[in-house]
N, C-alpha and C positions, 0 to 999 in steps of 0.2 A: 504494500500500500504506500502511495506517495502522498504525504500530508504537508500542507503549507499552513503555518500559523503565525499570526501577528501578535506582538506583545508576549513573546515567549522567553524572555531573558530572566524573568523573576516571577515570584508569586505562583498563582494557579497555573498560568501558561507554562512556566518553566517546569513545574512538576508534571504537566501533561506531556511536554516534550520528552522528558526523561522516561516516562512510562511507555510512550510510543516507541522509543528507541529500544527499550528493554523487550518490547513485544515484537521486535524485528522489522518495524516500519522504517521507511526513509522519510526524514523530516527536514523541511526547510523553514527557517524562522526569519521574520522581519522584526526588527526592533531598533530603537535609537541607541541602546547600549547593549553590547554583546559580551561583556566581561564574564558573566557566569557560564555562558555557552562555550566560550573558548577553552575552558578547562576540560571539556568533554570531547573536543574534536579528535584528539589522538585515540581515545577509547573507541569512538564509534566511526571514525574514518569517513568514508564516502556516504554513509547513511545519514550524516548530519552536515547540513550546509546552512549558513546564516549570512544575512545581509543587513548592513546598516541602512535603514529605510524609514523615511517619514511617511507614515500611512496616510496623512492628510494631503500629501502631494501626489496628485494623480499620475503625473509623468514619471516620478520616481518609482511609484508602485508598478506601473507598466513595465519599466525597464527591469526592475528586480524580478518580476514574474517571468519575463522572457529569459532571464538568467537561470531561474529555477527550471524552466522547461528545457533549456539547453542541456541541463545536467540530468534531470529525471525523465525527460521525454513524456511527461504526463503529470497531472495533478488530480488525485482522486477526491481528496478532502481539502477544502479551503476554510480555515477557521479564523474569524475576525475576533480576536481577544484583546487587542490593544484598547486602552481605555484612558480617558481623562476624567478624574473625579474632582468635583469642586463643591464645597459645602459653604454656602453663603445665603444670607437672607435675600429675598426677592429685591428689596430696595437697594441692596449693596451689590447686586449682580449686574454688571454693565453689559452692553451689547457685545463687547469684545470677549467677555467671559463666556457668553452663550456661544459665540463663534468658535472659541478655542475648544470648548467641549464637543460641540457638534462636528467640528472638522475632524476630530479623531474618532469619536464614538459612532457617528452616523455616516458622514461622508467618507470616512475611512473604509467602512463596509461597502459603500458604493464604488469607491476606487478599486478595492480588491475584487469585487464581483465583476466589474467591467473588464478588468485585466484577465481574470481567470475564465470567465464564461466562454469565450471563443475556444479555449483549449478543451473544456468539458464538452462543448457542442461537437467539436471535431471528433472526440472519442465517444460520443453518444452516451454520456453519463457522468455523474459526479455529484458531490454533496457539499453544500455550503452550510456553515454554522456561524451564528452571530451570538456572542455572549451578551445576554440581557441581564435584567435585575428585577427583584421583587419590587423595588422602588418604582419601576415603570408600570407596575400593576396597581399598587396601592397608593402611590404618591408618598412623599416624605418631606417633612418640614426642613426648610433651608436647603433643599435639594432639587430645586426646579430645573436647573440646566441639565444635570446628570439624569434625573428620573425621566424627564420628557424626551431626552435623546434615546434612552433605552426603550421607551414606549414606541417611539418612531421606528426604531430598529426592528422591533417585533412586528409592527404593522408591515414594514417593508418585506420581511421574510414571508409573511402570509400572502402578500400580493404576488411575489415572485414565485412562490410555490404553485399558485394557480396558473401563472403565466407560462411556466415551463414544465407543467405536469406531463405533457406529452413528449418531452424530449429526454426523458431519463435523468433529469437534473432536479434534485430536491433541495429544499431550504429548511433549516432547523434552527431552533434557539436553544442556547445553553443557559440554564438557570443555576448558578452556584449559590450556596447559602452565604450568610454574612461571614466573611472570612478575613482573617488578620493579615491582609496583604499590605505592602508598603504604602500604597496610595490611600487605603482606608485609614491606616494608623496615622498617616501624616495629617489628615484633615479632621479626624474625629477626636473627641475627648477620650482620655484613657479610661479603662474600666469597661465592664460589660463583656458578655461572652462572644468570642469570635472563633470560628472553626479554623482548624489547622490547614494551611494551604497545601501541604503535601498530601494529606488525606483526601482533600477535595479534588486536587488535580489528578491523583491516581484514579479515583472513582469516576471522574468525568472521562478520562482516557479509556477506561474499561467499558463504559456505557455508551460511548459515542457511536458505536457501530449499530446501535438499536435503530429501528425504523420510526420511532416516535418523533413527533414534531418537537416536543420538549425533552431535552436531555438533562438529567440531574445526576448527581454523584452517587445517590443511593435511592432505593425504592421508597424508604420512609420520607425522604425529602421530596420525592416526586409526588407522593400523596399529599404532602403539606402544600406544595405549589398548586395542585389541583383544587384544594380547599380554598386557598387564597384567591384564586380566580372566581370562585363562587361568592365570596364575601369580601371583596376588595376594600370597601370602606371601613368595615369593622376591623379587619386585619391591619389596615393602615393606622388606625388609632392605637391599636394594641402594640404594634411594632414601634411606633414613634415613642410611646411611653416606655417600652422595654429598652429601647436604645438610648433613652434619656436625651432625645433630640429637642425637647422643649426647654432649651437652654436660654439663658438671658442673652438677647441679641447683642448686647454690648460686649459680654464676655466672649461670645462667638467671634465677633469682629476683631477683638484683641488677639485671640488665638490665631486667626487667619493671617493677621499682619505679621505675627511672629514666624509663622510657617512660610510665608512668602518671602521674607527677608533672608 
């Protein structure tokens, strides 16, 4: 299997990459930082290739995808896992903040899909995966840019699934749980339960071959996600309280300034 994944140098994506390699797949990774991956190049040799690539730059993505194709001669799975996470109140979120989040989370998926789609059409099949979020279902306080970008991403997957259903190309969404990745820890207050990125990444890599539209790292989490879809508003209130997101906006602003500096 030839797998291309964006955002695979750390966190959930990195753990997925390692599991794919352990399972014998060939993996290509796009990321802005490749330090963690470099340590595994000697171990996995030609099965692991990686490219410094800004997923928000359509031309850069097209060039890197062509490089992958020249090595692998095909792409079976394309996973858009690269993500920009921003936690700000609506009044403090500028237009440029929305653009920076959407350029990675949403337009990054469009760039990847446009570049890979001709390859999959030529080979009469393939699968796309977009990493989404519960926040895109329930909403989340101080999370308008990120949550709305993930909701848009899910809608895009549904539209493309219908559009390409007769061409052997399917689109899926990945729903990880609340996980202690670097991006989440950078913007959120300390405390509260977070899942282990290694456990989540391994589970997603093991379950990604399933034919379901929604891919989760465990069956119990899949059932939880299905329940959240049934009662999004109630779950939204509960999860906001559980995650302690009803913070003082002034304290939130001060924390963000410290993180951005």
